Structure formats: C-alpha cells, structure tokens
N, C-alpha and C positions, 0 to 999 in steps of 0.2 A: 544541397537539399538532402533530406533524410532518405536513405535507400530502402523504400518500401515498395512491394508489389502487391496490389490489393487483390484478394480472393473474395468470391461471393460468400458472405456470411461465415467468416472463420470463427472457430471456437475461441473463447477467451477465458483464461484462468488468471485471476489477479490475486497475487499472494502479498499480504501485508503483515510483516512481523511486528510484534509489539516491543517497543523500548529497546531498539538495537541500532547502533550507528555503524558507520563504515569501519570503525576501529575493531570490529569483531567479524569482518568478512574478509577472507584471505585474498580474494581477487582484487580487493581495494588496497592491498598492501598491509593488512593487519598482521601484527606480530603474534606469535605463540598460539595460533589457532589455524585449523584447516577446515574449509567448507567446500569439499570437492564437488558436491552436486550443484551448489549455487555457482561455483566457479565455472562448471561446465556450461551452465546457461549463458554466462558472460562470454565464454570462449566461442560458443556457437551463435552468439547474437550481439546485441549492442549494449554497452555499458556506459551509463551516463554519470558525469561528475557534477551536474548542475540541476539535480532534482531537489526541489525545495518543499519542505513540509511546514506545518505549524509546530511549535515547540512542545505541544502536549497532545495527548490522545484524542479527546473529544473534538477539538477544533479541526484536527487533521481529518478525522473520519467524516464529520459533517461536511467539510469542504469537498472531500473526494466524492461523497455520495451525491451532492447537489450541484457541484461545479460552481459554487458561490463562495465568496469570501466570508469569514466568520462574522464580520460586522454587518453583513446582509442578513444572515440567518439568526444571529444572536448567540450562537454557540462559540463564545470567545474564550472559554476556559474549560478545564476538565470538569465533568459533572456526571456522577453515577445516578441515573434516574431511579433504578430499582432501590437504591440505598437511601437517597435523599429526597426523592419525589420532586415535585414542582415542575422541573423542566420536562418537555415532552417533544419527541421528534414526530411531528404531525404529518401524516400522509396527505392530508387535505391541503397542507401549506407547502410541503417540500416534494419536489419530483426527484426521485433517485435515478441513477443510471440503470438500476435493475428494471424499473418500470419502462424506461425507454427501450432497453434491450428486449424485454418481453413483448412490447408492442411491435418490435421488428421481427418477431417469430422465434425468439430464442427461448430455450428451456433455461431456467435460472435457479441457482442454488447458492446458499451461504452456509458457512460453518465457522465456528470459533467464538469471537467476542463481538458484542453489540453495545449493551449498556445505555442506550439512549431511548429505550422504551421499557415499560414494566410489563412483562408477559402475564402477570397476574391480572392486570387490568384489561389487557387485550392480547389473548393468546395467539391470535393470528395477525399480529402487527407486521410481521415480516412478509406475509402474503400481501398485505395492503401496501407495503413498500415495493412490491414487484417480484418477490422470490417465490418460486414454485415449491421449493422444499428447503428445509433448514435443520441444522443440528448445532445448537448454540449454548454456551455457558450463559446462564441467566444474568450474571452479575450478582453481587450480593444483594439479596432481597431482605430489607429490614424485617426483623422478627423471625427469619428462617435461617438459622445458623448453617445448616448443610449447604445452602446456596452459595456460601463463600468459597466453596471448593471448585477450582477450575482444573486442577491437576489430578492428584490421587483422589479416588472416589468422587469424581466430578459430578456436579449437579447440572444437568443438561436439559434443555428445552427442545422438543421436536413437535411434530404434528400430534403425537400421542400425548403430549403434556410434558410436565417437568418432573424429574426424578433423579435420585442419586444412582450413578452407575458404580455399584459397589465393586471394589477390587480392580477397577479400570483406571488407566491413565488417560485423562481427558484428551490430550493431543492425539492419542491413538484413535479415540472414538470419533473425533472430528474428521481425521484423515480417512478412516475407514468409510465413513459416510460419503465423502467426496469420491473416493475410489469407486464405490458402488454406483454413485450417480454418473460418473464418467462412462462406465460400462453399460449402464441402463439407457443412456441417451446418446451413444456414439453415432447413431444414424441421423441425429438431429443437430442443428446448431445449438450450442450451449454456452452459457456464461456462468462461470464459477467465481465467486468472491470468497476469499479465504483470509479473513482478518484473524490471524493466529492469536492464541492466548500466550504462547511463548513469545518473548523471553521475560515477560513482566514478572515482578516479584509476586508472591514469595519465591525466593530462589530455592529450588528443590532438587533432590536427586532425580535421575531419570531411570527408566527401566534398563537402559544400557549401562548406566553407571550408578547403581543403587547405593553404593557406600561412599560416594564423594561427599566431602565436607568442606566448609569454608565458602565465603561469598564468591570469590573469583573462580574457584574450582567448580562450584555449582553453576555459575553463569556459563562457563565454558562448556560444561556438560549439556546445558540447555541449548546452547548455540549448535553444538554437534547434533543434538536431537532434532532441532529445527531443520538443519541441513538434510538429515535423514528423511524427514517427512517431505521435503521438497523433492528428493530423489524418488520417493514412493509415488508422488503425483505424476512426475515425468514418466516413470515406468508404466503407470496405468494408462497414460496417453499413448505411449509406445505400444503397449499390449493391445489397446483398442484399435490400433491401426490408423489413428487420426493425427499423428504427430505433425505432419507437414501442413495441416490445416488448423493448427492450434497455436495461438499466440499466448505465450506465458510471460507474465509481467511479475517481477519480483521487486519489492521495495519494503520500507519500514515507515512507521508513523512518526517517529521523532528519534532524537539521539539516545544513546545508551543511558539507562536509568540505574538506580540503586547504588550510585556512587562507585561503580566498578568499571569505569572507562578503560578501554584497552589502549594500545599504542599503534601508530603507523610509522614504521621506520624509526622506532624509538621515541616518537613524539606523541604526547597525549593530545587528543582533540581539544579545541578551544572551549568546548562546552559539551553538555549532554542534555538529557531530558529536562525540559522547562527552561532551557537557556536559549536566548536569542542569538548567541554566537553561532558560528558556522557549524560546530560539532553538534549543536542541538537541532538545527533546521535543514542542513544539507545532507540528504540521505542516499543510501545506495539505491540505484534504479537500473534494472536490467530488463531488456525485452528480447525474447527469443522466439523464433518460428522458422525452422529450416526451409530454405527456398523462398521465403517471403521477406524476412529481416536479414540484412547483411550480417555475415558472421565475423567475429573477431574485431568488431569496431568499438573503439572507445571515443566518446565525444571529448574533444580536446579541452583539457582544463584551461588552457591559455585563452580559449575562445568562449569560455562559459562561466568560469568562477575563479576564485582565488586559490583553489586547491593546488597543492604542489604537483608539478609535472611528474615527480617521481612516483605518484600514485598510479599512473598508467604505464603498462609495459611499453618500452621503446618501440617494440615491433608492432604494436597495435595501430591500425589505421585510425586517423582522427577525422572528425567531422567539424568543419569550421562554422563560423556564424552563418545563419541561414535567413532566408526570407520566407515568412509564413503567410499563406492566404487565409484570412479569418472571416468567418461569417457570423454575424450576430443574429440570434433568434429572440426578438423582443416580445413584449407582452402581447396578448391577443388584441387584434385590431390594428397593430402597427406593422409596417412592412419591414422585412429583413434587409440587411445591407451587407455588402462584402467590401473588405478593406485589405490592403497589403501592409503588413508590418515587417519592417526590416530590422533584424537583430544585429546590432553593430558590434563587431569584434573590439573596436577601440573602447567602447563604453563598458561592455561586460568584462572584458579582459583586464581592465585596469586594476591595480592592487587595491585590496579592501581598505587599506589605510588612507588612500587618496580618493576613493570612489565616492561620489555624492550619493547619499541614500535615496534622495528623490529621483535622481537620474536613473539609478539602478532599478528602482521599483517601476518607473515609467517604461523602462526597456523590457522588463520581464513580465509585467502584469498585463496579459492580453485583454482581460476584461476591462481594465481601466482605459487602455488605449482605444479599444473599439467603442466603448461607451462615450468617450469624449468626442469621437468622430461621428457618433450617431445621436448627438444632442442629449446625451445622458439618459437614454432609455432605462427605466428601472428594471432590475432583475434580468438583464440581458444574459443569455447563456452563450458560451463560446465553443465552437467546434472547429477542428482543422479540416479543410477540404482539399 
C-alpha cells in the first residue's frame, strides 16, 4: 500500500508542465539534461513510472480538472477556445477539483495556461470554476495578435483584466504571482494549480540563456528554466515555513512535442505528443511532502508498466502492486458505494507486446471498474479513501 500519513488539510501544489516527456527529466534517466530541482522532489518523495495521460493538451487538462474520461466530457481532442470558438468549458456542466477544494475551505489559485474558456466572453470564468485568484495566458484570442504571446511580452489575464506585460518573460510573471499567493495565504489551507506554459512551442530563448539557438538547444534551455521555476516554488514554501504540510505534485500533460524528443539511456521514446505509444501518454509523476510521503520511493516499473527497469535507480525502494479501496460518488439521488479493486502485478507487469489492451484498461481504469460494479451509474466520480 502507498506510504501516506494524512494531515488535516495539507496544502497542495499541482505542477503540470506542457509538452514534456520523461526523456527530458534527469531523474527518469534522461540523457544530456540536468533537472536538479525536479530531481530533488523525486529524491525526497515518490516517483511513479505508471502515470498515464491523454496524448494531447486539452483532453489531459479536462480529464484532470473533472475526473472524467474525455468521452464523457466531449473534450476528446485539442481545442483552443479563444482562437476557434465553439467549444466551451461550462461551469454549470463540469465540476472542477478547484470547486471541490474551495468547498472544503481551501484558498485556490491558478497560473499559466487554460485555453478552454474565452476570457473576453466571461472575464471571471476561472472564479466560476473555483479559483479565488489567477494569472493566466489568455491563449491566442482571434483578432488580437498580442494575445498570441505567452513568453516574451506575455499577454496575461488577471482579475484586473487582460494586457501585455511589456518586457516581461511570461513564466516569471506566472511564478511571481504564485510565490506572492503562497506568502499571502501561508496561514490558511491552499491549493495551487500551475499548468505551465513551458515547454510548449514556440521554442524560445530564456532570460538565463538569451543567445541560445536551434530547436534542441532552445528546448533544453526551456527545460532548465522550468526546473528553475519549480525550485522557486519549493523555496517559497520553505520560506513560508509550511513545507512539511505541503504536498507538491509534479507531472506533464503529454509526451515531448516539437519533434525534439530526447533519449533515456541512448534510446528515444516510442512516441511523443499526439502519439498513443508509451512515450506520448506515460508521463513523469512525482509526489513530495516531507514526513507525509515516503522519501526516495520509486514505484516499481515491473509492477506497473512496461518501462525499462533501468529507468529507476537500483537503490530506490519500490512499491509493488496494490489494493485500492474506491468509493463512487454517483449522481444526485443515488447512493454511493464502496468497492475494493485489486491491481494485479501479473496483469500490469506483462510486456506491452503481449498484454491485452482490454485487460490492461480494465485493470487501470478505476472509473470503469467501479461503474460496472455499481450498475453503470452515469458520471460517477472516483476518489481514493
């Protein structure tokens, strides 16, 4: 079983990097890159090898926000609402984890990338989705060319409205906002969602490496800057004196984009962004909270995925297959139910070439399993207890 000790209302910081696979994270064995701050989170916490995303941006984000599969929400492909219109992430239809956390007494904030509402139509869309404060790139808004800038001279939406931050590097603006939020709310339970704009294209120089050129060199510079910002957030938590009651989660939305996949032990991943192969959908996932989450633990690849065992340091403790107790929360008027789902090492650990896709999905998809056991209740939400 997972080694967690529950505290009353721990702070939660959820970091999700854009378009970056394990092939550019050094603690996952990536070649020719160093990510010391991300690696420190893994060393002091749990590193997972079996975290599965959707192969593209929007489906991953909608799935994370709602806890529902894309075929339930309709967000089955990438879609920029501010640019193309039509689609809309409706607060009357979808309940986000931010609204749930806010109802539990948390202060909530978001910074970075959204792109599933048009802030011109509803400036307070993020408040309606459960966030107390925000600092967001708007996404490219059709007819407003400056809004295409997420990096240099970033076009950013806050409670004060949308504007260009002339001379500013967007990732610094988003991170500054979150650092200020941490210090302003350190005496209260808080939940921060940081869907970064890094490392999505366009591939650009960073303030630390302003003269870098070439696609691969620029991506590496952006990865190093991503790591720096992770370090800034961790330092803010340390400085606020709340480190031991703050759960930090680090992951990415899909595999590496831009045709610049890296290598792990000299081997290029099977796929990247928009690919259904493992490199496109099996992402880095790290959970860290000193004294609450066990340190130096790597979930065993042999018990969870077809990842090469060489990806995890030999000295790292491993967590075998587990039994989860799952409760479904059905629609209004129906009673909830509790089921036990046993995750089988023999099923999940079998080689990808011989593993049955249907058997694999039945083992990992908690929603599917609980719904079949609860007579197919529609829109059942799953939570671990």
